[in-house]
C-alpha positions as CSV (number, residue, x, y, z in Angstrom):
1,M,144.7,179.3,90.4
2,T,145.7,175.8,90.9
3,M,147.7,175.2,94.1
4,L,150.2,172.6,95.0
5,L,147.7,170.4,96.7
6,D,145.1,170.4,94.5
7,P,143.4,167.2,93.3
8,G,144.3,166.5,89.8
9,M,147.2,166.4,87.5
10,D,148.5,169.3,86.1
11,L,150.4,168.6,82.7
12,T,151.3,172.1,81.8
13,L,155.2,173.0,82.2
14,R,154.7,176.6,80.7
15,P,153.6,178.9,82.1
16,M,155.7,177.4,85.0
17,R,154.2,177.9,88.3
18,Y,157.4,176.5,90.5
19,P,160.6,177.3,89.0
20,D,162.3,176.5,91.9
21,F,161.3,172.7,91.7
22,Y,162.5,172.7,87.9
23,E,165.7,174.1,89.1
24,R,166.4,171.5,91.8
25,F,165.5,168.9,89.1
26,R,168.2,170.3,86.8
27,A,170.8,170.4,89.5
28,A,170.1,167.0,90.3
29,I,171.0,165.9,86.6
30,R,174.2,167.2,87.1
31,N,175.1,165.6,90.1
32,T,174.8,162.2,88.4
33,W,177.2,159.2,89.7
34,T,177.2,155.6,89.3
35,V,177.7,152.4,91.6
36,E,180.7,151.7,89.3
37,E,182.8,154.6,90.4
38,V,183.0,153.5,93.9
39,D,186.3,151.1,94.9
40,L,185.2,148.8,97.9
41,A,188.3,146.9,97.4
42,S,190.5,148.5,100.2
43,D,187.1,148.0,102.6
44,V,187.9,144.0,102.5
45,P,191.1,144.1,104.2
46,D,189.7,146.8,106.6
47,L,187.0,144.3,107.5
48,A,189.4,141.7,108.6
49,T,191.0,144.3,111.3
50,L,187.9,145.4,113.2
51,S,186.9,144.3,116.8
52,A,184.0,142.0,117.1
53,G,181.9,145.2,118.1
54,E,183.0,147.0,115.3
55,R,181.9,144.3,112.9
56,H,178.8,144.1,114.9
57,L,178.1,147.6,113.8
58,V,179.1,147.3,110.6
59,H,176.8,144.4,110.1
60,R,173.9,146.3,111.7
61,L,174.6,149.3,109.6
62,V,174.6,147.6,106.4
63,A,171.2,145.7,107.0
64,F,169.7,149.0,107.7
65,F,170.8,150.3,104.8
66,A,169.6,147.2,102.8
67,T,166.2,148.0,102.7
68,G,166.3,151.8,104.1
69,D,166.3,153.6,100.6
70,S,163.5,151.2,99.3
71,I,161.6,152.2,101.9
72,V,161.4,155.7,101.0
73,A,161.3,154.9,97.1
74,N,157.8,153.2,98.0
75,N,156.3,156.0,99.8
76,L,157.5,158.6,97.1
77,V,155.6,156.3,94.3
78,L,152.6,155.2,96.1
79,N,152.1,158.6,98.4
80,L,153.9,161.6,97.3
81,Y,154.0,161.6,93.0
82,Q,150.1,161.5,92.6
83,H,149.6,164.3,95.2
84,V,152.2,166.8,94.4
85,N,150.1,168.8,91.3
86,A,152.9,170.6,89.4
87,P,154.6,168.7,86.6
88,E,158.2,170.5,87.4
89,A,157.9,168.9,90.7
90,R,157.1,165.6,89.6
91,L,160.1,165.6,87.3
92,Y,162.0,166.3,90.5
93,L,160.4,163.4,92.3
94,S,161.2,161.3,89.0
95,R,164.6,162.0,89.5
96,Q,164.7,161.1,93.2
97,L,163.2,158.0,92.8
98,Y,166.2,157.4,90.1
99,E,168.6,158.4,92.5
100,E,167.0,156.0,95.5
101,A,167.6,152.9,92.8
102,V,171.1,153.8,92.6
103,H,171.2,153.9,96.8
104,V,169.8,150.6,96.5
105,Q,172.1,149.2,94.0
106,F,175.1,150.8,95.9
107,Y,174.0,148.7,99.2
108,L,173.1,145.3,97.2
109,T,176.7,146.0,95.8
110,L,178.0,146.5,99.4
111,L,176.3,143.7,101.0
112,D,177.6,141.4,98.2
113,T,181.3,142.7,99.1
114,Y,181.0,142.9,103.0
115,L,178.9,139.7,103.5
116,P,180.3,137.0,101.2
117,D,178.2,134.4,103.1
118,H,175.0,133.3,101.5
119,D,173.2,132.8,104.9
120,E,174.6,136.1,106.5
121,R,173.6,138.0,103.4
122,A,170.0,136.7,103.4
123,K,169.6,137.6,107.2
124,A,170.8,141.2,106.2
125,F,168.2,141.5,103.8
126,A,165.4,140.2,106.0
127,A,166.3,142.5,108.8
128,V,163.2,144.2,109.0
129,E,161.9,141.0,110.0
130,H,164.0,139.7,112.8
131,I,166.3,142.6,113.8
132,P,164.1,144.3,116.4
133,S,165.8,147.8,116.4
134,I,165.7,147.6,112.5
135,R,162.3,146.5,112.7
136,D,161.1,149.2,114.7
137,K,162.4,151.8,112.5
138,A,160.7,150.1,109.4
139,E,157.5,149.9,111.6
140,F,157.7,153.9,112.2
141,C,157.7,154.2,108.5
142,F,155.4,152.0,107.2
143,R,152.6,153.4,110.1
144,W,153.4,156.7,108.2
145,I,152.8,155.4,104.7
146,D,149.7,153.6,105.6
147,S,148.6,156.6,107.3
148,I,147.6,158.2,103.8
149,G,147.6,155.0,101.7
150,G,143.9,155.3,101.2
151,L,144.0,158.6,100.1
152,Q,143.2,159.3,95.9
153,R,142.6,162.8,96.3
154,L,143.5,165.6,99.0
155,E,139.8,166.9,98.7
156,S,139.8,168.1,102.4
157,R,141.8,170.2,105.0
158,A,142.4,166.9,107.1
159,E,143.5,165.0,104.1
160,R,145.8,167.9,103.1
161,R,147.2,167.8,106.4
162,A,147.9,164.1,106.5
163,F,149.8,164.2,103.4
164,L,152.0,167.2,105.0
165,L,152.9,165.1,108.0
166,N,153.4,162.1,105.9
167,L,156.0,164.5,103.5
168,I,157.6,165.8,107.0
169,C,158.0,162.7,108.4
170,F,160.3,161.3,105.6
171,A,162.1,164.2,105.1
172,A,162.6,165.3,108.9
173,C,162.6,161.6,110.6
174,V,163.4,159.4,107.6
175,E,165.9,160.8,105.1
176,G,166.8,163.4,107.9
177,L,167.4,161.7,111.2
178,F,167.8,157.9,110.5
179,F,170.1,158.3,107.6
180,Y,171.9,161.0,109.2
181,G,172.5,158.6,112.2
182,A,173.6,156.3,109.5
183,F,175.8,158.5,108.1
184,A,177.2,159.3,111.3
185,Y,178.7,155.9,111.9
186,V,180.3,155.7,108.4
187,Y,182.1,159.0,108.9
188,W,183.4,158.0,112.5
189,L,184.8,154.8,110.9
190,R,186.7,157.1,108.2
191,S,187.8,159.4,110.8
192,R,189.8,156.3,112.1
193,G,190.9,155.3,108.7
194,L,188.6,152.6,107.8
195,L,186.3,151.9,105.1
196,S,187.1,154.5,102.7
197,G,185.0,152.9,100.0
198,L,181.9,152.9,102.0
199,A,182.6,156.4,103.2
200,T,183.4,157.5,99.4
201,G,179.8,156.2,98.4
202,T,178.0,157.4,101.2
203,N,179.3,161.0,100.3
204,W,177.4,160.8,97.3
205,V,174.6,159.5,98.8
206,F,174.7,162.4,101.7
207,R,174.5,164.7,99.0
208,D,171.3,163.1,97.4
209,E,169.4,162.6,100.6
210,S,170.1,166.0,101.6
211,M,168.8,167.6,98.3
212,H,165.8,165.0,99.1
213,M,164.8,166.5,102.1
214,E,165.4,170.2,101.0
215,F,163.3,169.6,98.0
216,A,160.5,168.0,100.3
217,F,160.8,171.3,103.1
218,S,160.6,173.6,99.7
219,V,157.2,171.7,99.2
220,V,156.2,172.2,102.7
221,D,157.2,175.8,102.3
222,T,155.0,176.2,99.2
223,V,151.9,174.5,100.9
224,R,152.3,177.0,103.8
225,A,152.5,180.0,101.7
226,E,149.4,178.8,99.6
227,E,147.4,177.6,102.7
228,P,148.7,178.7,105.9
229,S,145.9,177.6,107.8
230,L,147.1,174.2,107.4
231,F,150.1,174.2,109.7
232,D,148.6,175.1,112.6
233,E,149.7,174.5,116.4
234,A,148.2,171.5,116.3
235,M,150.3,170.0,113.6
236,A,153.5,171.5,115.0
237,D,152.6,169.5,118.2
238,E,152.3,166.4,116.2
239,V,155.4,167.1,114.3
240,R,157.2,167.4,117.5
241,T,155.8,164.3,118.5
242,M,156.9,162.4,115.5
243,L,160.5,163.5,115.7
244,D,160.7,162.5,119.6
245,E,159.4,158.9,118.5
246,A,161.8,159.0,115.5
247,V,164.7,160.1,118.1
248,T,163.3,157.4,120.1
249,A,163.6,154.6,117.5
250,E,166.9,155.5,116.3
251,L,168.5,155.1,119.9
252,A,167.2,152.0,120.3
253,F,169.2,151.1,116.9
254,A,172.4,153.3,118.5
255,R,172.3,150.8,121.6
256,D,172.2,148.1,119.5
257,L,175.2,148.7,117.5
258,C,177.2,150.5,120.2
259,G,176.7,148.0,122.8
260,D,178.5,149.1,125.9
261,G,180.7,151.9,123.6
262,L,183.3,152.0,120.8
263,P,186.1,154.1,120.7
264,G,184.8,157.4,119.8
265,M,181.1,156.0,119.6
266,N,178.7,155.4,122.2
267,T,175.2,155.6,123.1
268,A,175.2,158.8,125.2
269,D,177.1,160.9,122.4
270,M,174.6,159.5,119.8
271,R,171.7,160.5,121.6
272,R,173.1,164.2,122.0
273,Y,173.6,164.0,118.0
274,L,170.4,162.9,117.1
275,E,168.6,165.5,119.5
276,Y,171.0,168.2,117.7
277,V,170.2,167.0,114.2
278,A,166.2,166.7,115.4
279,D,166.4,170.3,116.4
280,A,167.8,171.6,113.0
281,R,164.8,170.0,111.2
282,L,162.5,171.6,113.8
283,A,164.3,175.0,113.0
284,R,164.1,174.3,109.2
285,L,160.2,174.0,109.9
286,G,160.2,177.2,111.7
287,L,159.6,175.5,115.5
288,P,162.0,176.3,118.2
289,P,164.2,173.6,119.6
290,A,163.0,170.7,121.6
291,Y,166.5,169.5,122.9
292,G,169.1,171.9,122.7
293,S,171.8,169.4,122.2
294,T,174.9,170.0,121.0
295,N,176.8,168.0,118.1
296,P,179.3,165.9,120.2
297,F,180.9,164.4,116.8
298,P,184.0,166.6,115.7
299,F,184.7,164.2,112.9
300,M,180.9,165.4,111.6
301,E,182.0,169.3,112.3
302,L,184.9,168.7,110.1
303,Q,183.1,166.6,107.6
304,D,185.7,166.0,104.9
305,V,184.1,167.9,101.6
306,Q,187.2,167.1,99.4
307,E,186.0,164.2,98.0
308,L,182.6,166.1,97.5
309,T,184.6,169.0,95.8
310,N,186.8,166.4,93.8
311,F,183.5,164.9,92.8
312,F,181.6,167.9,91.5
313,E,185.0,168.9,89.7
314,R,185.1,166.1,87.6
315,R,186.1,166.4,84.2
316,V,183.5,165.6,81.4
317,S,185.5,162.3,80.3
318,A,184.7,160.9,83.8
319,Y,181.0,161.8,83.6
320,Q,178.1,161.5,80.8
321,V,176.9,164.5,82.2
322,A,179.4,168.0,83.0
323,V,179.2,169.1,86.5
324,G,179.1,173.4,87.0
325,G,178.5,175.8,89.5
326,E,179.1,175.9,92.9
327,V,178.5,173.3,96.1
328,S,177.6,174.3,99.0
329,L,177.0,172.2,102.2
330,D,174.5,173.1,105.0
331,D,176.1,172.5,108.7
332,D,173.2,170.2,109.8
333,F,175.5,167.4,110.0
């Protein structure tokens, strides 16, 4: 029987080997949203009221957003799609690629709105080249992209392990840590009544990214069930090291954004939050916690899901795709 990481490109959807992946694809279709639905008009006057430190944080944040999802999309196309040998899984990855494109469009619109000056906008889009805290995160991602960039087929145990590490990196460290750190800044601003348009779009991105992360972890679960020897203690050590490096990189970004501290947001609290999130990712992989930190941000514990609830209850007249079912959010904020 063909296993999920066996070389080749299975094209047969029936009989379906992994119906859970297909259901994830169908759920993603039901959650369709468009950038045109995000109203950023009220954000413009808010920006004018920010302190110098808050403006610096927002500018750095949108500079990270400018290329973050493009990096994820590149890894999906270059490294993931060709090696996950189940057509129903590739359906989901195709949908994820579309969602990454929507996120890129959202951030493009965000930068055009927030940074009307051409030169400032150009600097934001080139952040991976000249802002050290963003460059370091990008280089972390590129290192893991390159780690399997030369693999055409997963023939050996070592090659399959390398693939799993890349997949875990982008699920746990990039989408599951870098983006979750960014979301915390957005919801901190929202907790102070600022930039509601950014928060609205982020709610929908947050939903997408949570689903991307859970899909990737479900692929890991499947591979571990099919080939349990791949995920050994040596791999567990590599995952812990990888997450620790991601926390370090994201903490450097926090120092850049927060400086000496802002009302309700500082580097020390962000460290605790990142460690809390990293422990949640380790737990999802069945590994013990590395930090033992608790969530210091009440605005994340009380993350207002009303906008998400409203979104998923929209009438068909507001969407091309009717939305049904229940929304369930995990508490790993």
